[in-house]
C-alpha positions as CSV (number, residue, x, y, z in Angstrom):
1,M,3.0,-64.3,27.6
2,E,6.8,-64.8,27.7
3,T,9.4,-62.1,28.2
4,R,13.1,-62.2,28.2
5,D,13.8,-59.4,30.7
6,A,15.4,-60.4,34.0
7,P,13.3,-59.6,37.1
8,A,14.3,-56.2,38.6
9,E,16.2,-57.7,41.5
10,Q,18.2,-59.8,39.1
11,A,18.6,-57.3,36.2
12,G,22.1,-56.4,35.3
13,S,23.5,-53.4,37.2
14,T,26.4,-53.0,34.9
15,I,26.6,-49.9,32.8
16,R,28.8,-50.1,29.7
17,G,29.8,-47.6,27.0
18,Y,32.5,-45.5,25.5
19,C,33.6,-42.4,27.4
20,A,35.8,-41.2,24.5
21,L,36.1,-42.2,20.8
22,Y,39.4,-41.8,19.0
23,S,39.8,-39.6,15.9
24,V,36.4,-38.0,16.1
25,P,36.7,-34.2,15.8
26,T,34.5,-32.3,18.3
27,T,34.1,-28.6,18.5
28,I,34.7,-27.3,22.0
29,G,32.8,-24.2,23.0
30,G,33.0,-22.9,19.4
31,E,36.6,-22.0,20.1
32,F,38.6,-25.0,18.7
33,I,38.2,-28.5,17.3
34,E,39.5,-31.3,19.5
35,T,40.4,-34.9,18.6
36,I,41.7,-37.6,20.8
37,A,44.5,-39.7,19.3
38,P,44.4,-43.5,19.5
39,G,46.2,-44.7,22.7
40,A,45.9,-41.4,24.5
41,F,44.5,-43.2,27.6
42,T,46.8,-46.3,27.5
43,K,49.3,-45.3,30.3
44,T,46.8,-43.7,32.6
45,I,44.4,-46.7,32.7
46,A,47.3,-49.0,33.5
47,T,48.7,-46.9,36.3
48,G,45.8,-44.7,37.6
49,D,42.9,-45.1,39.9
50,V,40.0,-43.6,38.0
51,L,36.6,-43.0,39.5
52,A,33.2,-43.1,37.8
53,L,30.9,-40.2,38.8
54,L,27.5,-38.8,38.0
55,A,27.8,-35.5,36.1
56,H,31.4,-34.8,37.4
57,D,30.1,-34.7,41.0
58,W,32.8,-36.0,43.3
59,G,30.0,-36.5,45.9
60,R,28.3,-39.1,43.7
61,V,30.8,-41.8,43.2
62,L,29.5,-44.8,41.2
63,A,32.6,-47.0,40.9
64,R,36.4,-47.1,41.3
65,Q,39.1,-48.7,39.2
66,S,41.1,-49.9,42.2
67,A,38.0,-51.5,43.7
68,G,37.3,-53.5,40.6
69,T,33.9,-51.9,40.1
70,L,35.2,-49.8,37.2
71,R,36.9,-51.5,34.3
72,L,38.5,-49.4,31.5
73,K,39.7,-50.8,28.2
74,D,41.7,-49.0,25.5
75,T,40.2,-50.3,22.3
76,A,40.8,-49.4,18.6
77,L,37.5,-47.4,18.8
78,G,38.2,-45.5,22.0
79,L,38.1,-45.8,25.8
80,A,35.5,-48.4,26.7
81,F,34.2,-48.8,30.3
82,E,32.1,-51.1,32.4
83,L,30.9,-50.0,35.9
84,D,29.0,-52.0,38.4
85,A,26.4,-49.6,39.9
86,D,25.5,-50.4,43.5
87,V,21.7,-50.4,43.7
88,S,21.9,-50.0,47.5
89,T,23.0,-46.4,47.0
90,P,20.9,-43.5,45.7
91,S,23.6,-42.6,43.1
92,G,23.7,-46.2,41.8
93,Q,19.9,-46.3,41.5
94,E,19.8,-42.9,39.8
95,A,22.6,-43.9,37.3
96,L,20.9,-47.2,36.4
97,G,17.4,-45.6,36.1
98,T,18.5,-42.6,34.0
99,V,20.7,-44.6,31.7
100,R,18.1,-47.4,31.4
101,Q,15.5,-44.9,30.3
102,R,18.0,-43.2,28.0
103,A,17.7,-39.8,29.7
104,V,21.5,-40.1,30.3
105,K,23.2,-41.7,27.3
106,G,26.6,-40.1,27.0
107,C,29.8,-39.6,28.9
108,S,32.5,-37.1,29.8
109,F,35.8,-37.3,31.6
110,G,38.0,-35.2,33.9
111,F,41.6,-35.1,32.8
112,R,44.9,-33.3,32.5
113,V,46.5,-33.2,29.1
114,L,50.1,-34.5,29.2
115,W,50.9,-34.1,25.4
116,D,49.0,-32.4,22.6
117,D,49.5,-30.8,19.2
118,W,47.9,-27.6,17.9
119,S,47.3,-26.5,14.3
120,D,46.0,-23.2,13.0
121,D,45.5,-24.5,9.4
122,G,41.6,-24.4,9.4
123,P,39.0,-21.8,10.2
124,I,39.5,-22.4,13.9
125,P,42.4,-24.0,15.8
126,T,42.6,-27.8,16.0
127,R,43.9,-29.7,19.0
128,T,45.0,-33.3,18.9
129,I,45.4,-34.8,22.4
130,R,48.0,-37.5,22.4
131,E,48.4,-38.4,26.1
132,I,45.9,-37.9,28.9
133,E,46.1,-38.3,32.7
134,L,42.6,-39.5,33.4
135,H,41.0,-38.7,36.8
136,E,37.3,-39.6,36.3
137,I,34.7,-40.6,33.9
138,S,31.1,-39.3,34.2
139,L,27.7,-40.2,33.0
140,L,26.1,-37.1,31.4
141,A,22.8,-36.1,29.7
142,N,24.6,-33.6,27.5
143,P,28.2,-34.5,26.9
144,A,30.5,-32.3,24.8
145,Y,31.6,-35.4,23.0
146,E,28.3,-36.4,21.4
147,S,29.8,-39.6,20.0
148,T,30.1,-41.1,23.5
149,S,27.7,-43.7,24.8
150,A,26.3,-45.4,27.9
151,W,23.8,-48.3,28.3
152,V,22.7,-50.7,30.9
153,S,23.8,-54.3,30.2
154,S,20.9,-56.6,29.3
155,R,22.7,-59.6,30.9
156,A,21.5,-60.7,34.3
157,K,24.2,-60.7,36.9
158,T,22.9,-63.8,38.6
159,N,22.0,-67.2,37.3
160,N,18.2,-67.7,37.3
161,A,18.1,-71.3,38.5
162,A,14.4,-71.3,39.0
163,A,13.6,-70.3,35.4
164,L,16.1,-72.9,34.1
165,Q,14.4,-75.6,36.2
166,R,11.0,-74.7,34.8
167,I,12.3,-74.9,31.3
168,R,13.8,-78.3,32.0
169,E,10.5,-79.6,33.5
170,K,8.6,-78.5,30.4
171,Q,11.2,-80.2,28.2
172,R,10.8,-83.4,30.2
173,A,7.0,-83.2,30.0
174,R,7.3,-83.0,26.2
175,G,9.8,-85.8,26.0
176,I,12.6,-83.5,24.8
177,L,14.8,-84.1,27.9
178,R,15.0,-87.2,30.0
C-alpha cells in the first residue's frame, strides 16, 4: 500500500489560515454587528510585532512575527497567517495536534481599534472597523468570527531524499530512468 503522508517526524509543522475575513458581518454578543474593512490590518502588520497564541493565553506562545516564525499577509480576502509550530514545546505539540484533528479550526485576535464607524440604521448597531492595532492572533475552538480558519500544512518541511532515491531506483529497474 502506498500513502502520500509524510512521516510524523517530517510532517509539516506549519499552521496556516485566516484569522480575520474582510466584509463578513459577525454578531458580537448579540449586542452589535461587526465588520472588518479591507486593509484594516495593513499598517499594524508592517510595523508591529504580533504573537501567535493558543486561546489568547500569553503563557502559550506559538510564534512571533519578529522571530520570523509568524508570517502575516494582508490579502483581498482577509488577514492570512502562517506559523511555524515548534514540536519540541508542549504548546506547539498541542496546537499541531488539535488543529490537525480539527478540534481547533478557527482563530481570534487581540487588538485595539484605532478607527471605526458606527451605524444605528438596522435592528442592532453596526460597527465597521477600519484600522486595527494587532497584538496577537490565537487559535481557538469556538471563535466569535466563525468564518476564520486554521489548518496544518500538508507539505513536508524537509526533503525526503530516501523516498526520492527509492522512486529513482524503481524507475531505473523499469527502464524509465537511466
